N, CA, C and O atoms as a DFTB+ gen file, in Angstrom:
760 C
 N C O
     1  1       1.613      -1.513      15.632
     2  2       0.527      -1.862      16.956
     3  2       0.970      -2.709      17.761
     4  3       1.528      -3.791      17.573
     5  1       0.588      -1.958      19.013
     6  2       0.714      -2.743      20.395
     7  2      -0.296      -2.837      21.293
     8  3      -1.421      -2.511      20.913
     9  1      -0.104      -3.282      22.612
    10  2      -0.985      -3.324      23.421
    11  2      -2.339      -4.561      23.148
    12  3      -2.245      -5.276      22.150
    13  1      -3.081      -4.663      23.728
    14  2      -4.316      -5.174      23.523
    15  2      -4.703      -5.506      22.038
    16  3      -5.172      -6.620      21.803
    17  1      -4.534      -4.618      21.047
    18  2      -5.048      -4.830      19.982
    19  2      -4.041      -5.992      19.271
    20  3      -4.478      -6.776      18.430
    21  1      -2.728      -5.993      19.696
    22  2      -1.861      -7.068      19.318
    23  2      -2.083      -8.416      20.038
    24  3      -1.588      -9.404      19.496
    25  1      -2.581      -8.538      20.880
    26  2      -2.323      -9.613      21.412
    27  2      -4.035      -9.898      20.815
    28  3      -4.117     -11.101      20.565
    29  1      -5.041      -9.366      20.595
    30  2      -6.425     -10.277      19.871
    31  2      -5.648     -10.728      18.493
    32  3      -5.623     -11.883      18.069
    33  1      -5.205      -9.928      18.060
    34  2      -4.654     -10.605      16.317
    35  2      -3.852     -11.526      16.748
    36  3      -3.913     -12.535      16.045
    37  1      -2.876     -11.622      17.912
    38  2      -2.302     -12.664      18.004
    39  2      -3.574     -14.066      17.953
    40  3      -3.842     -14.890      17.079
    41  1      -4.129     -13.814      19.341
    42  2      -5.170     -15.049      19.642
    43  2      -5.886     -15.226      18.529
    44  3      -6.086     -16.423      18.318
    45  1      -6.584     -14.153      17.339
    46  2      -7.187     -14.585      16.072
    47  2      -6.668     -15.716      15.515
    48  3      -7.195     -16.806      15.291
    49  1      -4.900     -15.067      15.203
    50  2      -4.325     -15.616      14.587
    51  2      -4.454     -17.575      14.785
    52  3      -4.829     -18.540      14.118
    53  1      -3.964     -17.332      15.918
    54  2      -4.223     -18.741      16.855
    55  2      -5.103     -19.755      16.687
    56  3      -4.976     -20.917      16.302
    57  1      -6.367     -18.848      17.186
    58  2      -7.625     -19.496      16.726
    59  2      -8.047     -19.977      15.246
    60  3      -8.803     -20.910      14.977
    61  1      -7.342     -19.072      14.301
    62  2      -7.437     -19.539      12.979
    63  2      -6.483     -20.849      12.532
    64  3      -6.812     -21.605      11.619
    65  1      -5.640     -20.952      13.069
    66  2      -4.845     -22.220      12.573
    67  2      -5.105     -23.500      12.950
    68  3      -4.882     -24.571      12.386
    69  1      -5.854     -23.096      14.486
    70  2      -6.447     -24.350      14.987
    71  2      -7.786     -25.051      13.922
    72  3      -7.845     -26.095      13.271
    73  1      -8.849     -23.801      14.151
    74  2      -9.411     -24.040      12.986
    75  2      -9.266     -24.758      11.527
    76  3     -10.003     -25.629      11.065
    77  1      -8.607     -24.414      11.182
    78  2      -7.373     -24.601       9.754
    79  2      -7.458     -26.091       9.783
    80  3      -8.026     -26.887       9.036
    81  1      -6.613     -26.272      11.034
    82  2      -6.219     -27.809      11.330
    83  2      -7.166     -29.080      11.183
    84  3      -7.072     -30.127      10.542
    85  1      -8.357     -28.417      12.263
    86  2      -9.667     -28.913      12.239
    87  2     -10.039     -29.500      11.168
    88  3      -9.929     -30.726      11.201
    89  1     -10.442     -29.049      10.227
    90  2     -10.786     -28.586       8.860
    91  2     -10.146     -29.400       7.945
    92  3     -10.611     -29.932       6.937
    93  1      -8.830     -29.447       8.485
    94  2      -8.063     -30.994       7.203
    95  2      -8.314     -31.634       7.414
    96  3      -8.454     -32.555       6.610
    97  1      -8.714     -31.784       9.181
    98  2      -8.164     -33.378       9.321
    99  2      -9.855     -33.987       9.425
   100  3     -10.052     -35.183       9.638
   101  1     -10.942     -33.061       9.256
   102  2     -12.221     -33.807       8.761
   103  2     -12.251     -34.065       7.731
   104  3     -13.062     -34.920       7.374
   105  1     -11.371     -33.440       6.768
   106  2     -11.827     -33.336       5.295
   107  2     -10.814     -34.461       4.856
   108  3     -10.542     -34.657       3.671
   109  1     -10.182     -35.312       6.079
   110  2      -9.073     -35.766       5.413
   111  2      -9.392     -37.224       4.921
   112  3      -8.742     -37.876       4.103
   113  1     -10.659     -37.638       5.668
   114  2     -11.569     -38.782       6.046
   115  2     -12.741     -39.029       4.927
   116  3     -13.210     -40.101       4.544
   117  1     -13.055     -37.724       4.538
   118  2     -13.679     -37.617       3.626
   119  2     -13.527     -37.851       2.187
   120  3     -12.794     -37.024       1.644
   121  1     -14.073     -38.847       1.342
   122  2     -14.208     -38.812      -0.471
   123  2     -14.037     -37.825      -0.809
   124  3     -14.207     -36.780      -0.181
   125  1     -13.663     -37.974      -1.883
   126  2     -13.586     -36.053      -2.846
   127  2     -14.807     -36.389      -3.059
   128  3     -15.373     -37.470      -2.894
   129  1     -15.352     -34.945      -3.608
   130  2     -16.398     -34.608      -4.289
   131  2     -16.737     -34.625      -5.542
   132  3     -16.314     -33.670      -6.192
   133  1     -17.668     -35.773      -6.370
   134  2     -17.718     -36.137      -7.500
   135  2     -18.391     -34.715      -8.203
   136  3     -19.297     -33.976      -7.816
   137  1     -17.583     -34.691      -9.322
   138  2     -17.590     -33.555     -10.374
   139  2     -18.612     -33.701     -11.226
   140  3     -18.351     -34.092     -12.364
   141  1     -20.319     -33.348     -10.760
   142  2     -21.315     -34.029     -11.842
   143  2     -21.104     -33.073     -13.400
   144  3     -20.503     -32.000     -13.364
   145  1     -21.493     -33.449     -14.290
   146  2     -22.089     -32.975     -15.152
   147  2     -23.388     -32.621     -14.879
   148  3     -23.783     -33.331     -13.955
   149  1     -24.589     -31.539     -15.400
   150  2     -25.005     -31.616     -15.350
   151  2     -25.979     -31.802     -16.559
   152  3     -25.939     -30.805     -17.280
   153  1     -27.020     -32.963     -17.105
   154  2     -27.084     -32.776     -18.547
   155  2     -27.918     -31.586     -18.993
   156  3     -28.791     -31.114     -18.266
   157  1     -27.606     -31.059     -20.323
   158  2     -28.457     -30.000     -21.026
   159  2     -29.424     -30.253     -21.800
   160  3     -29.446     -31.138     -22.655
   161  1     -30.490     -29.295     -21.473
   162  2     -31.997     -29.946     -22.126
   163  2     -31.377     -29.539     -23.979
   164  3     -30.509     -28.804     -24.451
   165  1     -32.285     -30.386     -24.475
   166  2     -31.961     -30.028     -26.203
   167  2     -32.770     -28.989     -26.396
   168  3     -33.933     -28.925     -25.999
   169  1     -31.993     -27.886     -27.199
   170  2     -32.696     -26.992     -27.711
   171  2     -33.660     -26.888     -29.017
   172  3     -33.239     -27.101     -30.154
   173  1     -34.821     -26.584     -28.758
   174  2     -35.260     -26.813     -30.303
   175  2     -34.969     -25.392     -31.522
   176  3     -35.316     -24.222     -31.365
   177  1     -34.297     -25.945     -32.604
   178  2     -33.676     -24.960     -33.540
   179  2     -34.923     -23.237     -33.592
   180  3     -36.150     -23.286     -33.685
   181  1     -34.474     -22.551     -33.542
   182  2     -35.550     -21.079     -33.778
   183  2     -36.055     -21.639     -34.738
   184  3     -35.367     -22.401     -35.416
   185  1     -37.187     -21.438     -34.993
   186  2     -38.389     -21.409     -36.465
   187  2     -37.724     -20.499     -37.644
   188  3     -37.707     -19.336     -37.242
   189  1     -37.257     -20.590     -38.745
   190  2     -36.756     -19.805     -39.945
   191  2     -37.578     -19.176     -40.291
   192  3     -38.718     -19.501     -39.959
   193  1     -37.452     -18.472     -40.780
   194  2     -37.984     -17.348     -42.150
   195  2     -37.617     -17.399     -43.449
   196  3     -38.260     -16.741     -44.268
   197  1     -36.469     -18.229     -43.870
   198  2     -36.566     -18.486     -45.076
   199  2     -36.222     -19.899     -45.000
   200  3     -36.571     -20.843     -44.292
   201  1     -35.209     -19.678     -46.224
   202  2     -34.655     -21.127     -47.171
   203  2     -34.264     -21.649     -45.604
   204  3     -34.180     -20.849     -44.673
   205  1     -34.081     -22.835     -45.475
   206  2     -33.965     -24.103     -44.124
   207  2     -32.136     -23.929     -44.564
   208  3     -31.658     -24.115     -45.683
   209  1     -31.670     -23.679     -43.782
   210  2     -29.891     -23.782     -43.449
   211  2     -29.506     -24.907     -43.251
   212  3     -29.578     -25.204     -42.058
   213  1     -29.047     -25.840     -44.015
   214  2     -27.861     -26.938     -43.652
   215  2     -27.356     -26.756     -42.776
   216  3     -26.560     -25.829     -42.630
   217  1     -27.804     -27.978     -41.509
   218  2     -26.616     -28.073     -40.478
   219  2     -25.260     -28.338     -40.616
   220  3     -24.843     -29.151     -41.440
   221  1     -24.291     -27.484     -39.600
   222  2     -23.227     -27.359     -39.404
   223  2     -23.083     -28.673     -39.423
   224  3     -23.974     -29.443     -39.065
   225  1     -21.580     -29.145     -39.980
   226  2     -21.000     -30.431     -39.428
   227  2     -19.913     -30.880     -38.041
   228  3     -19.376     -31.911     -37.634
   229  1     -19.996     -29.070     -37.536
   230  2     -19.092     -29.042     -36.840
   231  2     -19.966     -28.969     -35.496
   232  3     -20.818     -28.081     -35.484
   233  1     -19.841     -29.971     -34.112
   234  2     -20.485     -30.158     -32.980
   235  2     -20.607     -28.779     -32.305
   236  3     -19.823     -27.843     -32.466
   237  1     -21.660     -28.791     -31.559
   238  2     -21.516     -27.736     -30.485
   239  2     -20.536     -27.565     -29.725
   240  3     -19.902     -28.590     -29.473
   241  1     -20.158     -26.553     -29.234
   242  2     -18.937     -26.307     -28.417
   243  2     -19.570     -26.382     -27.014
   244  3     -20.447     -25.629     -26.592
   245  1     -18.897     -27.576     -26.248
   246  2     -19.179     -28.261     -25.017
   247  2     -19.196     -26.745     -24.239
   248  3     -18.548     -25.755     -24.581
   249  1     -20.137     -26.865     -23.084
   250  2     -20.189     -26.018     -21.904
   251  2     -19.359     -26.013     -20.477
   252  3     -19.371     -27.003     -19.745
   253  1     -18.750     -24.997     -20.201
   254  2     -17.565     -25.752     -19.671
   255  2     -18.040     -25.949     -18.224
   256  3     -18.768     -24.999     -17.938
   257  1     -17.948     -26.585     -17.464
   258  2     -18.249     -27.416     -16.346
   259  2     -18.466     -26.064     -15.254
   260  3     -17.888     -24.978     -15.198
   261  1     -19.469     -26.612     -14.504
   262  2     -19.998     -25.836     -13.227
   263  2     -18.833     -26.032     -12.543
   264  3     -18.201     -27.084     -12.635
   265  1     -18.376     -24.787     -11.629
   266  2     -17.328     -24.721     -10.602
   267  2     -17.583     -25.947      -9.281
   268  3     -18.696     -25.687      -8.824
   269  1     -17.189     -26.738      -8.781
   270  2     -17.312     -27.350      -7.589
   271  2     -15.776     -27.157      -6.635
   272  3     -14.865     -27.984      -6.658
   273  1     -15.767     -25.898      -5.842
   274  2     -14.612     -25.839      -5.362
   275  2     -14.092     -26.697      -4.124
   276  3     -14.782     -26.947      -3.136
   277  1     -12.977     -27.049      -4.288
   278  2     -12.363     -28.180      -3.834
   279  2     -11.822     -27.531      -2.135
   280  3     -12.242     -26.437      -1.757
   281  1     -10.956     -28.300      -1.332
   282  2     -10.647     -27.560      -0.067
   283  2      -9.697     -26.242      -0.496
   284  3      -9.640     -25.395       0.396
   285  1      -9.094     -25.995      -1.473
   286  2      -8.159     -24.913      -1.318
   287  2      -8.983     -23.579      -1.681
   288  3      -8.834     -22.441      -1.237
   289  1      -9.625     -23.927      -2.344
   290  2     -11.057     -22.769      -2.929
   291  2     -11.408     -21.930      -1.676
   292  3     -11.426     -20.724      -1.431
   293  1     -11.788     -23.515      -0.704
   294  2     -12.625     -22.834       0.092
   295  2     -11.583     -22.228       1.504
   296  3     -11.863     -21.224       2.159
   297  1     -10.665     -22.897       1.683
   298  2      -9.480     -22.316       2.990
   299  2      -9.332     -20.664       2.374
   300  3      -9.661     -19.585       2.868
   301  1      -8.738     -20.997       1.185
   302  2      -8.499     -18.990       0.520
   303  2     -10.185     -18.375       1.040
   304  3     -10.364     -17.604       1.983
   305  1     -10.977     -18.793       0.394
   306  2     -12.362     -17.818       0.717
   307  2     -12.321     -17.655       2.006
   308  3     -12.557     -16.521       2.422
   309  1     -12.028     -18.687       2.936
   310  2     -12.459     -18.298       4.636
   311  2     -11.120     -17.565       4.705
   312  3     -11.148     -16.652       5.530
   313  1      -9.816     -17.728       3.992
   314  2      -8.855     -16.630       4.748
   315  2      -8.810     -15.367       4.554
   316  3      -8.293     -14.553       5.319
   317  1      -9.646     -15.008       2.956
   318  2      -9.972     -13.305       2.696
   319  2     -10.934     -12.993       3.010
   320  3     -11.391     -11.952       2.539
   321  1     -11.739     -13.818       4.028
   322  2     -12.878     -13.247       4.811
   323  2     -12.611     -12.824       6.084
   324  3     -13.027     -11.840       6.696
   325  1     -11.694     -13.892       6.471
   326  2     -11.087     -13.612       7.630
   327  2     -10.234     -12.059       7.638
   328  3     -10.585     -11.007       8.172
   329  1      -9.099     -12.337       6.903
   330  2      -8.523     -11.089       6.218
   331  2      -9.347      -9.687       6.435
   332  3      -8.905      -8.824       7.194
   333  1     -10.593      -9.519       5.704
   334  2     -11.058      -8.397       5.510
   335  2     -11.688      -8.158       6.679
   336  3     -11.765      -6.953       6.922
   337  1     -12.162      -8.858       7.481
   338  2     -12.876      -8.794       8.881
   339  2     -11.869      -8.335       9.682
   340  3     -12.478      -7.623      10.481
   341  1     -10.291      -8.278      10.075
   342  2      -9.391      -7.988      10.522
   343  2      -8.868      -6.896      10.195
   344  3      -8.393      -6.088      10.993
   345  1      -8.906      -6.785       9.064
   346  2      -8.679      -5.167       8.173
   347  2      -9.804      -4.306       8.672
   348  3      -9.364      -3.327       9.274
   349  1     -11.266      -4.363       8.609
   350  2     -12.549      -3.646       9.008
   351  2     -12.269      -3.460      10.861
   352  3     -12.442      -2.307      11.255
   353  1     -12.012      -4.122      11.553
   354  2     -11.912      -4.032      12.484
   355  2     -10.532      -2.895      13.063
   356  3     -10.529      -2.039      13.948
   357  1      -9.509      -3.341      12.162
   358  2      -8.218      -2.391      12.750
   359  2      -8.679      -0.991      11.915
   360  3      -8.728      -0.004      12.649
   361  1      -9.022      -0.750      10.504
   362  2      -9.395       0.498      10.299
   363  2     -10.578       1.320      10.975
   364  3     -10.621       2.549      10.944
   365  1     -11.583       0.477      11.619
   366  2     -12.710       1.274      12.923
   367  2     -11.876       1.664      13.643
   368  3     -11.827       2.894      13.629
   369  1     -10.621       0.854      14.792
   370  2     -10.023       1.609      15.774
   371  2      -8.905       2.580      14.985
   372  3      -8.770       3.563      15.714
   373  1      -8.508       2.646      14.441
   374  2      -7.659       4.044      13.735
   375  2      -8.463       5.178      13.640
   376  3      -8.104       6.355      13.613
   377  1      -9.416       4.780      13.601
   378  2     -10.488       6.080      13.066
   379  2     -10.895       6.481      14.389
   380  3     -10.999       7.683      14.636
   381  1     -11.202       5.377      15.505
   382  2     -11.685       6.285      16.581
   383  2     -10.260       6.676      17.572
   384  3     -10.411       7.110      18.714
   385  1      -9.186       6.506      17.099
   386  2      -7.717       7.093      17.877
   387  2      -7.841       8.393      17.068
   388  3      -7.888       9.429      17.732
   389  1      -7.906       8.497      15.623
   390  2      -7.850       9.604      15.083
   391  2      -8.871      10.528      15.376
   392  3      -8.684      11.685      15.000
   393  1     -10.041      10.221      16.045
   394  2     -10.945      11.098      15.972
   395  2     -10.945      11.520      17.726
   396  3     -11.710      12.413      18.088
   397  1     -10.234      10.969      18.539
   398  2      -9.961      11.201      19.327
   399  2      -8.784      12.281      19.906
   400  3      -8.802      13.085      20.838
   401  1      -7.659      11.876      18.816
   402  2      -6.732      13.037      18.673
   403  2      -6.870      14.375      18.331
   404  3      -6.509      15.368      18.963
   405  1      -7.421      14.291      17.284
   406  2      -8.391      15.357      16.344
   407  2      -9.191      16.428      17.734
   408  3      -9.101      17.639      17.933
   409  1      -9.926      15.380      18.467
   410  2     -10.624      16.454      19.530
   411  2      -9.733      17.146      20.518
   412  3      -9.947      18.191      21.133
   413  1      -8.428      16.154      20.552
   414  2      -7.560      16.983      21.615
   415  2      -6.937      17.822      20.927
   416  3      -6.897      18.912      21.497
   417  1      -6.267      17.795      19.638
   418  2      -5.707      18.811      19.539
   419  2      -6.676      20.381      19.424
   420  3      -6.326      21.480      19.854
   421  1      -7.880      20.052      18.749
   422  2      -9.008      21.140      18.390
   423  2      -8.677      21.960      20.167
   424  3      -8.138      23.067      20.136
   425  1      -9.053      21.303      21.688
   426  2      -9.086      21.751      22.787
   427  2      -8.427      22.047      23.240
   428  3      -8.633      22.731      24.242
   429  1      -7.129      21.727      22.805
   430  2      -5.897      22.534      23.058
   431  2      -5.559      23.821      22.197
   432  3      -5.106      24.750      22.866
   433  1      -5.675      24.017      21.027
   434  2      -5.911      24.627      20.387
   435  2      -7.428      26.044      21.068
   436  3      -7.684      27.222      20.820
   437  1      -7.848      25.270      21.707
   438  2      -8.540      26.590      22.248
   439  2      -7.814      27.025      23.563
   440  3      -8.720      27.572      24.192
   441  1      -7.231      27.056      23.957
   442  2      -6.461      27.111      25.298
   443  2      -5.732      28.151      25.153
   444  3      -5.308      28.313      24.009
   445  1      -5.358      29.127      26.132
   446  2      -4.319      30.542      25.471
   447  2      -3.254      29.973      26.073
   448  3      -3.627      30.352      27.184
   449  1      -2.173      29.349      26.332
   450  2      -1.329      29.089      26.784
   451  2      -0.031      30.192      26.737
   452  3       0.200      30.796      25.691
   453  1       0.764      30.395      27.909
   454  2       1.759      31.512      27.646
   455  2       2.855      30.432      27.837
   456  3       2.821      29.263      28.221
   457  1       4.135      31.514      27.298
   458  2       5.176      31.087      27.229
   459  2       6.111      30.282      28.523
   460  3       6.702      31.130      29.191
   461  1       6.334      29.019      28.949
   462  2       6.483      28.349      30.278
   463  2       8.233      28.007      29.741
   464  3       8.480      27.542      28.628
   465  1       9.373      28.364      30.834
   466  2      10.622      28.111      30.838
   467  2      10.769      27.218      32.556
   468  3      10.150      27.339      33.613
   469  1      11.672      26.523      32.197
   470  2      12.159      25.560      33.268
   471  2      13.566      26.360      33.853
   472  3      14.511      26.411      33.066
   473  1      13.720      26.934      35.102
   474  2      14.471      27.372      35.755
   475  2      15.320      26.739      36.933
   476  3      14.779      25.959      37.717
   477  1      16.677      27.089      37.049
   478  2      16.803      26.480      38.142
   479  2      17.494      27.341      39.045
   480  3      17.703      28.511      38.725
   481  1      17.964      26.768      40.416
   482  2      18.171      27.825      41.336
   483  2      17.939      27.327      43.020
   484  3      17.708      26.214      43.493
   485  1      18.046      28.167      43.423
   486  2      17.464      27.382      45.192
   487  2      16.835      28.966      45.840
   488  3      17.280      30.095      46.046
   489  1      15.681      28.308      45.977
   490  2      14.870      29.733      47.019
   491  2      14.342      28.881      48.183
   492  3      13.789      27.781      48.154
   493  1      14.696      29.775      49.339
   494  2      13.829      28.907      50.430
   495  2      12.239      29.129      50.789
   496  3      11.776      30.266      50.711
   497  1      11.623      28.303      51.083
   498  2      10.448      27.912      50.657
   499  2      10.021      28.509      52.646
   500  3      10.402      27.866      53.624
   501  1       9.356      29.561      52.707
   502  2       8.996      30.505      54.068
   503  2       8.258      29.456      54.573
   504  3       8.073      28.449      53.890
   505  1       7.756      29.586      55.833
   506  2       6.640      28.967      56.634
   507  2       5.466      29.403      56.753
   508  3       5.343      30.519      57.256
   509  1       4.763      28.972      56.507
   510  2       3.216      30.126      56.303
   511  2       2.637      29.917      57.749
   512  3       3.157      29.311      58.685
   513  1       1.500      30.532      57.700
   514  2       0.906      30.707      58.625
   515  2       0.213      29.230      59.665
   516  3      -0.536      29.485      60.608
   517  1       0.497      28.121      59.408
   518  2      -0.163      26.992      59.731
   519  2       0.977      26.175      59.410
   520  3       0.768      25.220      58.662
   521  1       1.788      26.310      59.706
   522  2       3.551      25.684      59.808
   523  2       3.948      24.986      58.401
   524  3       4.986      24.336      58.283
   525  1       3.245      25.135      57.598
   526  2       3.997      24.427      56.068
   527  2       4.474      25.194      55.598
   528  3       4.334      26.416      55.649
   529  1       5.478      24.193      54.766
   530  2       6.051      25.679      54.041
   531  2       5.323      25.740      53.029
   532  3       4.586      24.874      52.558
   533  1       5.641      27.350      52.495
   534  2       4.867      27.898      51.442
   535  2       6.251      28.048      50.153
   536  3       7.119      28.919      50.211
   537  1       6.151      26.911      48.990
   538  2       7.042      26.771      48.346
   539  2       6.572      27.513      46.647
   540  3       7.259      27.653      45.635
   541  1       5.154      27.858      46.925
   542  2       4.893      28.933      46.114
   543  2       5.084      29.999      45.650
   544  3       5.093      30.268      44.449
   545  1       5.325      31.012      46.893
   546  2       5.904      32.095      46.925
   547  2       7.681      31.758      46.935
   548  3       8.400      32.755      47.000
   549  1       8.109      30.898      46.896
   550  2       9.817      30.473      46.366
   551  2       9.904      30.309      45.483
   552  3      10.976      30.770      45.089
   553  1       9.136      29.661      44.422
   554  2       9.142      29.303      42.993
   555  2       8.812      30.315      42.544
   556  3       9.226      30.400      41.388
   557  1       7.854      31.801      43.079
   558  2       7.498      33.204      42.362
   559  2       9.030      33.808      42.645
   560  3       9.707      34.371      41.785
   561  1       9.426      33.582      43.990
   562  2      10.616      34.377      43.993
   563  2      11.939      34.020      43.471
   564  3      12.920      34.760      43.391
   565  1      11.800      32.324      42.994
   566  2      13.016      32.160      41.856
   567  2      12.961      32.581      40.242
   568  3      13.874      32.851      39.462
   569  1      11.311      32.516      40.038
   570  2      11.198      32.828      38.716
   571  2      11.593      34.608      38.610
   572  3      12.417      35.077      37.825
   573  1      11.020      35.160      39.308
   574  2      11.506      36.427      39.322
   575  2      12.651      37.257      39.587
   576  3      12.712      38.454      39.306
   577  1      13.790      36.405      40.281
   578  2      14.886      36.496      39.891
   579  2      15.667      36.591      38.656
   580  3      16.677      37.213      38.328
   581  1      14.584      35.477      37.873
   582  2      15.004      35.059      36.549
   583  2      14.798      36.230      35.294
   584  3      15.313      36.456      34.199
   585  1      13.879      36.737      36.025
   586  2      13.216      38.084      35.004
   587  2      11.558      37.368      34.532
   588  3      10.976      37.604      33.473
   589  1      11.098      36.531      35.571
   590  2      10.017      35.998      34.843
   591  2       8.886      36.940      36.161
   592  3       9.266      37.683      37.066
   593  1       7.404      36.514      35.777
   594  2       6.364      36.805      36.039
   595  2       6.147      35.982      37.636
   596  3       6.304      36.668      38.647
   597  1       5.872      34.852      37.739
   598  2       5.692      33.841      38.320
   599  2       6.152      32.924      38.136
   600  3       6.887      32.734      37.167
   601  1       5.798      31.846      39.216
   602  2       6.035      30.143      38.767
   603  2       6.101      29.276      39.813
   604  3       6.207      29.831      40.907
   605  1       6.059      27.621      39.822
   606  2       5.449      27.163      40.016
   607  2       6.578      26.042      40.159
   608  3       7.366      25.860      39.231
   609  1       6.667      25.040      41.738
   610  2       7.840      24.346      41.692
   611  2       7.822      22.907      41.249
   612  3       6.978      22.120      41.680
   613  1       8.741      22.571      40.401
   614  2       9.196      21.585      40.153
   615  2       9.787      20.531      41.082
   616  3       9.305      19.410      41.244
   617  1      10.639      20.902      41.543
   618  2      11.440      20.234      42.558
   619  2      11.653      21.067      43.762
   620  3      11.921      22.268      43.787
   621  1      11.451      20.039      45.019
   622  2      11.448      20.563      45.981
   623  2      13.037      19.718      47.258
   624  3      13.129      18.529      47.563
   625  1      13.881      20.728      47.642
   626  2      14.858      19.464      49.257
   627  2      14.751      20.186      49.927
   628  3      14.695      21.408      50.070
   629  1      14.701      18.783      50.681
   630  2      14.155      19.423      52.388
   631  2      15.866      19.207      52.847
   632  3      16.684      18.465      52.304
   633  1      16.040      19.998      53.864
   634  2      17.738      20.222      54.314
   635  2      17.514      20.392      55.674
   636  3      16.708      21.320      55.754
   637  1      17.838      19.933      56.956
   638  2      17.965      19.677      58.506
   639  2      18.763      20.790      58.772
   640  3      19.923      20.484      58.497
   641  1      18.662      22.330      59.316
   642  2      19.011      23.342      59.618
   643  2      19.242      23.074      61.046
   644  3      18.252      22.906      61.757
   645  1      20.604      23.001      61.639
   646  2      21.196      23.019      63.296
   647  2      21.772      24.254      63.599
   648  3      21.931      24.715      62.469
   649  1      22.111      24.938      64.235
   650  2      22.733      25.968      65.052
   651  2      24.381      25.812      64.801
   652  3      24.497      25.218      63.729
   653  1      25.094      25.971      65.101
   654  2      26.690      25.787      64.931
   655  2      26.890      24.936      66.106
   656  3      27.198      23.749      65.994
   657  1      26.759      25.384      66.970
   658  2      27.216      24.509      68.067
   659  2      26.823      23.450      68.198
   660  3      27.628      22.744      68.805
   661  1      25.670      22.818      67.831
   662  2      25.260      21.547      67.638
   663  2      26.306      20.866      66.834
   664  3      27.011      20.099      67.490
   665  1      26.611      20.979      65.377
   666  2      27.610      20.618      64.522
   667  2      29.279      20.126      65.006
   668  3      29.934      19.105      64.798
   669  1      29.649      21.857      66.000
   670  2      30.975      21.741      66.654
   671  2      30.970      20.551      67.786
   672  3      31.885      19.739      67.648
   673  1      30.051      20.323      68.912
   674  2      29.866      19.536      69.491
   675  2      29.635      17.832      69.358
   676  3      29.752      16.971      70.230
   677  1      29.250      17.699      67.868
   678  2      29.887      16.333      67.485
   679  2      28.320      15.785      67.815
   680  3      28.183      14.608      67.482
   681  1      27.297      16.308      68.312
   682  2      25.863      15.319      68.850
   683  2      25.060      16.223      68.420
   684  3      25.202      17.428      68.213
   685  1      23.775      15.156      68.251
   686  2      22.882      15.420      67.133
   687  2      22.061      16.397      68.535
   688  3      22.147      16.309      69.760
   689  1      21.230      17.363      67.546
   690  2      20.038      18.579      68.346
   691  2      19.577      17.904      68.925
   692  3      19.661      16.687      68.757
   693  1      18.496      18.846      70.396
   694  2      17.883      18.191      70.879
   695  2      16.608      18.503      70.126
   696  3      16.626      18.998      68.999
   697  1      15.355      18.158      70.868
   698  2      14.118      18.528      70.017
   699  2      13.954      19.998      69.924
   700  3      13.908      20.743      70.903
   701  1      13.870      20.361      68.711
   702  2      13.480      21.798      68.939
   703  2      14.536      22.948      68.209
   704  3      14.446      24.055      67.677
   705  1      15.609      21.923      68.549
   706  2      16.895      23.061      68.484
   707  2      17.425      23.024      66.769
   708  3      18.037      23.914      66.180
   709  1      17.051      21.939      66.326
   710  2      17.146      22.045      64.540
   711  2      15.611      22.067      64.099
   712  3      14.669      21.776      64.836
   713  1      15.524      22.492      62.676
   714  2      14.678      22.710      61.987
   715  2      14.831      22.586      60.758
   716  3      15.919      22.978      60.336
   717  1      13.562      21.852      59.454
   718  2      13.912      21.347      58.821
   719  2      13.383      22.611      57.959
   720  3      12.343      23.222      58.206
   721  1      14.279      22.895      56.906
   722  2      13.767      23.727      55.629
   723  2      13.477      23.632      54.547
   724  3      14.457      23.020      54.123
   725  1      13.053      23.729      53.992
   726  2      12.934      23.599      52.199
   727  2      13.156      24.464      51.348
   728  3      12.974      25.670      51.520
   729  1      13.586      23.921      50.307
   730  2      14.178      24.815      48.881
   731  2      13.369      24.583      47.782
   732  3      12.688      23.558      47.814
   733  1      13.297      25.264      46.875
   734  2      12.939      24.595      45.338
   735  2      13.836      25.211      45.063
   736  3      14.273      26.316      45.384
   737  1      14.226      24.149      44.193
   738  2      15.884      24.291      43.260
   739  2      14.859      24.109      41.199
   740  3      15.484      24.433      40.189
   741  1      13.771      23.716      41.139
   742  2      13.492      23.665      40.086
   743  2      12.050      24.414      39.881
   744  3      11.200      23.924      40.624
   745  1      11.531      25.546      39.007
   746  2      10.060      25.812      38.768
   747  2      11.022      25.962      37.322
   748  3      12.184      25.963      36.916
   749  1       9.222      26.119      36.780
   750  2       8.041      26.327      35.659
   751  2       8.259      28.116      35.835
   752  3       8.114      28.586      36.964
   753  1       8.576      28.962      34.774
   754  2       7.940      30.123      35.146
   755  2       7.149      30.462      34.022
   756  3       6.905      29.733      33.060
   757  1       6.592      32.150      34.302
   758  2       5.581      32.290      32.599
   759  2       6.185      33.784      33.214
   760  3       5.977      34.833      32.604
C-alpha cells in the first residue's frame, strides 16, 4: 500500500491513539461503575394438576449477573469497529482499482496491435519543404533497411556539418556555411 491511502491510514492511526489516550485520561478520574444486581420478581409456581410435589431442598440456581462492560471491553469494541471500517474502505478502493484495471485490459484486448521492434542505426532526416527535418521518412528508411514496413523515431541526434576547409582552417564556420543535420538513431518498426 503506497501513496495517499498509506497517508490516510497513518493519520487515522495517530487520531485513534490520541482519542484512546483522551478516553483513558477522562476515565481515570471517574469512579468505577457499580455492578448492580437486579432483583428478580418471585415467580408463582405453576398450577399443578396432580398431587402436590414436595418442595426441593436445593435453592434455585442464581442467574448470572448482567454484563456491565468495563473500559477494556469498550476499547475493544471501539478498535474492532474502527478496524472493520478501515477494512471495508480498503476493500472498496481495491475493488475500484480492479474495475479500472479490468476495463483497461478489455479495451486493450479490442485494439489490433501489430508486432513492434526497436532497431538501432543512423538515417539522415531530409529537409522538408518548410525547412524542418522530416524524421518520419528517416525512421521509415531505417526500418525498411532492417526488413520492416515503416517506423517511428525514438531517438534523434543533431550534428553540425561544415565543409572540410572550415575544419582545416581552424576557424568557426561563417553564417550559412555550416548546416545542422538530424539523424534518427533508434526507431520503432512495424
